[in-house]
C-alpha positions as CSV (number, residue, x, y, z in Angstrom):
1,M,-34.8,-10.2,-22.5
2,V,-37.7,-12.0,-20.9
3,E,-38.7,-13.9,-24.1
4,E,-35.1,-14.9,-24.5
5,I,-34.8,-16.2,-21.0
6,R,-38.1,-18.3,-21.5
7,Q,-36.8,-19.6,-24.5
8,H,-33.5,-20.5,-23.0
9,L,-35.4,-22.3,-20.0
10,E,-37.7,-24.4,-22.4
11,E,-35.0,-25.2,-25.0
12,K,-31.7,-25.6,-23.2
13,I,-32.0,-25.9,-19.4
14,I,-35.1,-28.3,-19.2
15,P,-34.1,-30.5,-21.9
16,F,-30.4,-30.9,-20.5
17,W,-31.6,-31.9,-17.1
18,E,-34.5,-34.1,-18.4
19,A,-31.7,-36.0,-20.2
20,L,-30.0,-36.6,-17.0
21,R,-32.7,-38.6,-15.5
22,D,-31.7,-42.2,-14.3
23,D,-34.7,-44.3,-15.0
24,T,-32.9,-47.7,-13.9
25,Y,-31.8,-46.5,-10.3
26,G,-33.8,-43.5,-9.8
27,G,-33.0,-39.8,-9.3
28,F,-30.6,-37.7,-11.7
29,Y,-27.0,-38.7,-12.8
30,G,-24.4,-37.1,-10.9
31,Y,-21.6,-36.4,-13.1
32,M,-20.7,-35.2,-16.5
33,D,-17.0,-33.8,-17.2
34,Y,-15.9,-30.8,-19.3
35,D,-16.0,-33.1,-22.4
36,L,-19.6,-34.2,-22.0
37,H,-18.8,-37.6,-21.0
38,L,-21.5,-38.8,-18.5
39,D,-20.7,-40.9,-15.7
40,R,-23.7,-43.2,-15.1
41,K,-22.1,-44.8,-12.1
42,A,-21.0,-41.6,-10.4
43,V,-22.1,-40.7,-6.9
44,K,-25.5,-38.7,-6.6
45,G,-25.4,-35.9,-4.3
46,C,-28.3,-35.6,-2.3
47,I,-28.2,-31.7,-2.6
48,L,-28.3,-32.1,-6.3
49,N,-31.1,-34.3,-6.2
50,S,-33.1,-31.8,-4.0
51,R,-32.4,-28.8,-6.1
52,I,-33.4,-30.7,-9.2
53,T,-36.6,-31.7,-7.6
54,W,-37.1,-27.9,-6.5
55,F,-36.3,-26.9,-10.2
56,F,-38.8,-29.3,-11.9
57,A,-41.6,-28.3,-9.5
58,N,-41.5,-24.7,-10.0
59,A,-40.7,-24.9,-13.8
60,Y,-44.0,-27.1,-13.6
61,M,-45.8,-24.3,-11.6
62,A,-44.6,-21.5,-14.2
63,L,-45.2,-23.6,-17.3
64,Q,-47.7,-26.1,-16.5
65,D,-46.3,-28.9,-18.7
66,P,-47.3,-32.3,-17.0
67,K,-43.9,-33.7,-18.0
68,L,-42.2,-31.3,-15.5
69,L,-44.3,-32.5,-12.8
70,E,-43.5,-36.1,-13.5
71,N,-39.8,-35.1,-13.6
72,A,-40.2,-33.4,-10.3
73,R,-42.1,-36.6,-8.8
74,H,-39.3,-38.8,-10.1
75,G,-36.8,-36.6,-7.8
76,F,-39.3,-36.7,-5.0
77,E,-39.4,-40.6,-5.2
78,F,-35.6,-40.9,-5.1
79,M,-35.2,-38.4,-2.1
80,K,-38.0,-40.2,-0.2
81,A,-36.4,-43.7,-0.9
82,H,-32.8,-43.2,-0.9
83,C,-31.6,-39.9,0.2
84,M,-33.7,-40.0,3.6
85,D,-32.1,-41.9,6.4
86,Q,-35.1,-44.0,7.6
87,E,-33.3,-45.2,10.7
88,N,-31.9,-41.8,12.1
89,G,-33.9,-39.1,10.2
90,G,-32.5,-36.5,8.1
91,I,-31.0,-36.4,4.6
92,F,-27.6,-38.2,3.5
93,W,-25.0,-36.1,2.2
94,S,-24.7,-38.5,-1.0
95,V,-25.6,-42.0,-2.3
96,R,-24.2,-44.2,-4.7
97,F,-25.5,-44.3,-8.3
98,D,-27.7,-47.2,-7.4
99,G,-29.2,-45.3,-4.3
100,T,-27.5,-47.0,-1.6
101,P,-25.8,-44.7,1.2
102,E,-22.3,-43.2,0.4
103,E,-21.5,-40.5,2.5
104,T,-24.0,-40.4,5.5
105,M,-23.0,-37.3,7.2
106,K,-25.8,-34.9,7.9
107,H,-25.3,-31.3,7.2
108,T,-27.7,-28.5,8.0
109,Y,-27.5,-26.9,4.7
110,N,-28.3,-30.2,3.1
111,Q,-31.5,-30.7,5.4
112,A,-32.7,-27.3,4.4
113,F,-32.4,-27.8,0.6
114,A,-34.7,-30.8,1.3
115,V,-37.2,-28.8,3.2
116,Y,-37.0,-26.3,0.2
117,A,-37.6,-29.0,-2.5
118,L,-40.2,-30.7,-0.7
119,S,-42.3,-27.8,0.0
120,S,-42.2,-26.7,-3.7
121,Y,-43.1,-30.2,-4.4
122,Y,-46.0,-30.3,-2.2
123,D,-47.1,-26.8,-3.8
124,A,-46.8,-28.3,-7.3
125,S,-48.3,-31.8,-6.6
126,G,-50.7,-31.4,-3.5
127,D,-49.0,-34.6,-2.3
128,P,-49.5,-34.5,1.6
129,E,-46.7,-36.9,2.1
130,S,-44.0,-34.3,0.8
131,L,-45.4,-31.7,3.2
132,R,-45.1,-34.3,6.0
133,M,-41.6,-35.1,5.2
134,A,-40.7,-31.2,5.1
135,W,-42.2,-30.9,8.5
136,N,-40.2,-33.7,9.9
137,L,-37.0,-32.2,8.4
138,Y,-38.2,-28.8,9.9
139,H,-38.5,-30.1,13.4
140,L,-35.2,-32.2,13.0
141,I,-33.4,-28.8,12.1
142,E,-35.0,-27.1,15.1
143,G,-34.3,-29.9,17.4
144,R,-30.8,-31.3,16.3
145,C,-29.0,-28.8,14.1
146,R,-28.9,-25.6,16.3
147,D,-28.3,-24.1,19.6
148,E,-29.3,-20.9,21.4
149,G,-27.3,-18.9,19.3
150,G,-28.3,-20.3,15.8
151,Y,-27.5,-23.1,13.4
152,L,-24.6,-25.4,13.5
153,E,-23.2,-27.1,10.4
154,A,-22.1,-30.8,10.2
155,F,-23.0,-34.1,11.9
156,D,-22.5,-37.6,11.7
157,R,-25.4,-40.1,10.9
158,K,-26.6,-40.0,14.4
159,F,-26.0,-36.1,14.9
160,A,-23.1,-36.2,16.8
161,P,-20.9,-33.0,15.8
162,L,-18.4,-33.1,12.9
163,P,-16.0,-30.5,11.8
164,N,-17.5,-28.4,9.0
165,E,-15.4,-29.3,6.1
166,K,-18.2,-29.3,3.4
167,L,-19.0,-25.5,3.8
168,S,-15.7,-24.2,5.2
169,E,-13.3,-22.7,2.4
170,N,-10.6,-20.1,2.2
171,G,-8.4,-22.0,4.7
172,V,-10.9,-21.6,7.8
173,M,-12.9,-24.2,9.5
174,A,-16.2,-22.4,10.5
175,V,-18.6,-23.4,13.3
176,R,-21.3,-21.3,11.8
177,T,-21.5,-20.0,8.2
178,M,-23.6,-17.2,6.6
179,N,-24.5,-19.6,3.6
180,T,-26.0,-22.5,5.8
181,L,-28.2,-19.6,7.7
182,L,-29.0,-18.1,4.1
183,H,-30.6,-21.4,3.0
184,V,-32.3,-22.2,6.1
185,F,-34.1,-18.9,5.6
186,E,-34.9,-19.6,2.0
187,A,-36.1,-23.1,2.7
188,Y,-38.2,-21.8,5.7
189,T,-39.7,-19.0,3.3
190,E,-41.1,-21.7,1.0
191,L,-42.4,-23.7,3.7
192,Y,-43.9,-20.6,5.1
193,R,-45.3,-19.7,1.6
194,V,-47.0,-23.0,1.3
195,T,-48.3,-23.3,4.9
196,G,-48.6,-19.9,6.5
197,D,-47.6,-21.5,9.8
198,S,-47.0,-19.3,12.6
199,D,-44.0,-20.9,14.3
200,V,-42.3,-20.8,10.9
201,K,-42.6,-17.2,10.7
202,Q,-41.5,-16.4,13.9
203,K,-38.3,-18.5,13.1
204,L,-37.9,-16.5,10.0
205,I,-38.0,-13.2,11.9
206,W,-35.4,-14.7,14.3
207,I,-33.1,-15.6,11.3
208,L,-33.4,-12.1,9.9
209,N,-32.6,-10.6,13.3
210,L,-29.4,-12.8,13.2
211,F,-28.7,-11.4,9.6
212,A,-29.3,-8.0,10.8
213,E,-27.1,-8.4,14.2
214,K,-24.4,-10.9,13.4
215,I,-23.9,-11.5,9.7
216,Y,-24.2,-8.0,8.0
217,N,-21.4,-5.6,8.6
218,P,-22.6,-1.9,8.1
219,Q,-19.1,-0.7,8.0
220,L,-17.9,-2.8,5.1
221,H,-21.3,-3.0,3.5
222,R,-21.2,-6.8,3.2
223,Q,-21.8,-9.9,5.0
224,E,-19.1,-11.8,7.1
225,V,-19.0,-15.4,5.7
226,F,-17.4,-17.8,8.2
227,F,-17.7,-17.5,11.9
228,D,-16.7,-19.1,15.2
229,H,-19.4,-20.3,17.8
230,D,-19.9,-16.7,18.9
231,Y,-20.1,-15.2,15.5
232,H,-16.6,-13.6,15.4
233,S,-15.7,-13.4,11.7
234,L,-12.8,-15.7,10.7
235,I,-11.7,-14.1,7.5
236,D,-11.6,-10.8,5.5
237,L,-13.6,-11.9,2.9
238,S,-16.3,-10.4,0.6
239,S,-18.4,-12.8,-1.2
240,Y,-20.0,-11.2,-4.0
241,G,-22.4,-13.7,-5.2
242,H,-23.6,-14.5,-1.8
243,D,-24.2,-10.8,-1.0
244,I,-26.4,-10.2,-4.2
245,E,-28.1,-13.5,-3.7
246,T,-29.0,-12.7,-0.1
247,A,-30.2,-9.3,-1.1
248,W,-33.0,-10.6,-3.3
249,L,-33.7,-13.6,-1.1
250,I,-34.4,-11.5,2.0
251,D,-36.6,-9.0,0.0
252,R,-38.4,-12.0,-1.3
253,G,-38.8,-13.5,2.3
254,T,-39.8,-10.2,3.6
255,G,-42.5,-9.6,1.2
256,I,-43.9,-13.2,1.6
257,L,-43.9,-12.3,5.5
258,G,-45.7,-9.2,4.9
259,D,-44.7,-7.6,8.3
260,Q,-43.8,-3.9,7.6
261,A,-41.5,-3.5,10.6
262,V,-39.5,-6.4,9.6
263,I,-39.5,-5.1,5.8
264,D,-38.4,-1.5,7.3
265,R,-35.7,-3.0,9.2
266,M,-34.2,-5.4,6.5
267,T,-34.6,-3.1,3.3
268,P,-31.8,-0.7,4.1
269,I,-29.4,-3.9,4.6
270,T,-30.4,-5.5,1.3
271,R,-30.2,-2.1,-0.6
272,D,-26.6,-1.7,0.9
273,L,-25.6,-4.9,-0.3
274,T,-26.8,-4.5,-3.6
275,E,-25.2,-1.2,-3.8
276,Q,-21.8,-2.6,-2.7
277,V,-21.9,-5.4,-5.2
278,Y,-22.7,-3.0,-8.2
279,R,-20.0,-0.5,-7.2
280,K,-17.3,-3.0,-6.2
281,A,-17.7,-6.2,-8.1
282,F,-19.4,-5.3,-11.1
283,D,-17.3,-4.4,-14.3
284,G,-20.1,-3.4,-16.7
285,H,-20.8,-6.9,-18.0
286,S,-20.1,-9.5,-15.3
287,L,-19.3,-10.1,-11.6
288,A,-16.1,-11.2,-10.1
289,Q,-16.0,-14.0,-7.6
290,E,-14.9,-12.6,-4.3
291,C,-12.3,-10.5,-2.4
292,E,-10.2,-12.1,-0.1
293,R,-8.1,-10.0,2.4
294,G,-7.8,-7.2,-0.3
295,V,-7.1,-9.4,-3.3
296,E,-9.8,-9.8,-5.9
297,N,-10.6,-13.2,-7.6
298,T,-11.7,-12.0,-11.0
299,D,-12.7,-15.6,-12.3
300,R,-16.3,-15.6,-13.3
301,V,-18.5,-18.3,-11.6
302,W,-21.5,-19.5,-13.4
303,W,-23.9,-19.3,-10.5
304,I,-22.7,-15.6,-9.6
305,Q,-23.6,-14.4,-12.8
306,A,-27.0,-16.1,-12.6
307,E,-27.7,-14.6,-9.1
308,A,-26.6,-11.1,-10.5
309,V,-29.3,-11.1,-13.1
310,T,-31.9,-11.7,-10.3
311,G,-30.2,-9.6,-7.8
312,F,-29.8,-6.4,-10.0
313,L,-33.4,-6.8,-11.4
314,N,-34.6,-7.1,-7.6
315,G,-32.5,-4.1,-6.8
316,Y,-34.0,-2.1,-9.8
317,Q,-37.7,-3.1,-8.6
318,Q,-37.1,-2.1,-5.2
319,D,-36.0,1.2,-6.2
320,P,-37.0,2.1,-9.9
321,S,-34.8,5.2,-9.8
322,R,-31.7,3.0,-10.0
323,R,-32.0,2.2,-13.6
324,E,-28.3,1.3,-13.7
325,Y,-29.2,-2.0,-12.0
326,L,-31.7,-2.7,-14.9
327,A,-28.9,-2.0,-17.3
328,A,-26.6,-4.2,-15.0
329,A,-29.0,-7.1,-15.4
330,L,-29.2,-6.7,-19.3
331,A,-25.5,-6.5,-19.5
332,E,-25.0,-9.7,-17.4
333,W,-27.6,-11.6,-19.5
334,E,-25.7,-10.7,-22.7
335,Y,-22.4,-11.8,-21.0
336,I,-24.0,-15.1,-19.9
337,K,-25.2,-15.7,-23.6
338,A,-21.9,-14.7,-25.0
339,H,-19.6,-16.7,-22.5
340,V,-21.3,-18.8,-19.8
341,M,-23.7,-20.6,-22.0
342,D,-22.0,-23.5,-23.6
343,P,-22.8,-23.6,-27.2
344,R,-22.2,-27.2,-27.6
345,A,-25.1,-29.5,-28.3
346,G,-25.9,-31.8,-25.2
347,S,-24.5,-29.1,-22.7
348,E,-25.7,-26.3,-20.6
349,W,-23.4,-23.7,-18.7
350,F,-19.8,-23.6,-18.0
351,W,-18.9,-23.7,-14.4
352,L,-16.0,-21.4,-14.3
353,L,-14.4,-18.8,-16.7
354,D,-11.4,-16.4,-16.4
355,Q,-11.5,-12.9,-16.7
356,N,-11.5,-12.9,-20.6
357,G,-14.5,-15.1,-20.7
358,N,-12.6,-18.3,-21.3
359,P,-13.8,-21.6,-19.6
360,Y,-11.6,-23.7,-17.3
361,M,-11.7,-27.0,-19.0
362,E,-10.8,-28.9,-15.6
363,K,-14.5,-27.9,-14.3
364,P,-17.3,-30.3,-15.1
365,I,-20.6,-29.7,-16.4
366,V,-22.3,-31.7,-13.8
367,E,-21.3,-32.6,-10.1
368,P,-22.8,-32.5,-6.9
369,W,-22.9,-28.6,-6.9
370,K,-23.6,-28.0,-10.5
371,C,-27.2,-27.8,-11.3
372,P,-30.2,-25.9,-12.5
373,Y,-31.0,-24.4,-9.1
374,H,-29.3,-21.0,-9.8
375,N,-29.5,-20.4,-13.5
376,G,-33.0,-22.3,-13.8
377,R,-34.1,-20.2,-10.9
378,M,-32.9,-16.9,-12.5
379,C,-35.0,-17.8,-15.6
380,L,-38.1,-18.3,-13.5
381,E,-37.4,-15.4,-11.4
382,V,-37.1,-13.2,-14.4
383,M,-40.5,-14.6,-15.9
384,R,-42.2,-14.1,-12.6
385,R,-40.9,-10.4,-12.4
386,A,-41.8,-9.7,-16.0
387,A,-44.7,-7.5,-15.3
388,G,-42.3,-5.4,-13.6
389,L,-40.0,-5.3,-16.3
390,N,-42.1,-3.6,-18.8
391,T,-40.3,-0.5,-18.7
392,A,-38.7,1.3,-21.7
393,R,-34.8,1.5,-21.4
394,R,-33.1,4.9,-22.0
395,D,-32.2,4.0,-25.5
396,G,-35.7,3.3,-26.3
397,T,-35.8,-0.5,-26.8
398,S,-37.9,-2.7,-24.6
399,V,-36.8,-5.2,-21.8
């Protein structure tokens, strides 16, 4: 499995995203439809470019190919020159194909992904400017994007509050979301990893307390997703992909923090989330999308399948007696190979499939949310964890 995933990273994912590099206007092209038509004048999402920059920086650190670092630098330069609001601070939501501002709103989620990318790029390149930019965004998030209770969501260009349309779904309008909190945590984990800063460490512990006290629902063995200002859940919703992603991201974060009291508090939560997703959403080969008000959405989303591989591997490594999690990760990888990977030349992964593994042709291959963050990260995490995967399966075959 590990060698297959490394090969997939090197021969499919990396070449695909390298081919989307825009050497005329900078950054990476923002849209390719299902029929593989590339729109060179499509909007470029700033989240897309942050995630691609993060991906190439981490791929370089794993593979040590200088071309990967150059691609990361290309993304960083675009972020610096075009995605950053030089007047008001922060990262725009999107820019036009030529790098001029398109949607100038600021979202905490978007600021967090820039911190994530810039921290990784600093680690890969040693460029102090990227770390300075990450710190500026960190202080902006803490100073402009939160209140005493936690992180808020959407703002206009000058940080006046806006309705949270970008990260509200399922018919609700959320003041706070689990998703934004998760990715602020992820970004701060990366910033702490590369700096060891004590203030960032305390913010991480504070965020974990929010997860434990406000987000995690121990009675339903899940996270709540959308909230009002006072953390009242707005909808009966189980988001399986986010729950399995949260489990391994929190385990990784607490490991980096190295605080045993924090680990002891959060580990029962992450194990409970992993168990619930395995029990309720995994059908032996792949993961359902979500359950809203008791109704299962059985579509298969590309990023959820990627997170399932990493999440179940993490669950197995946290508790090696749970060999069913290792089997689930292996089965999920086989499903991805058979159904989620697009076999066509010049493509990558399908966005969305029905329960029978048939792709929805109205979904594009690339757009502002479709990038190498989830599936590329899956490859890198499996490779990073490879030493812990050297265990014989029950049938005698190697992992």
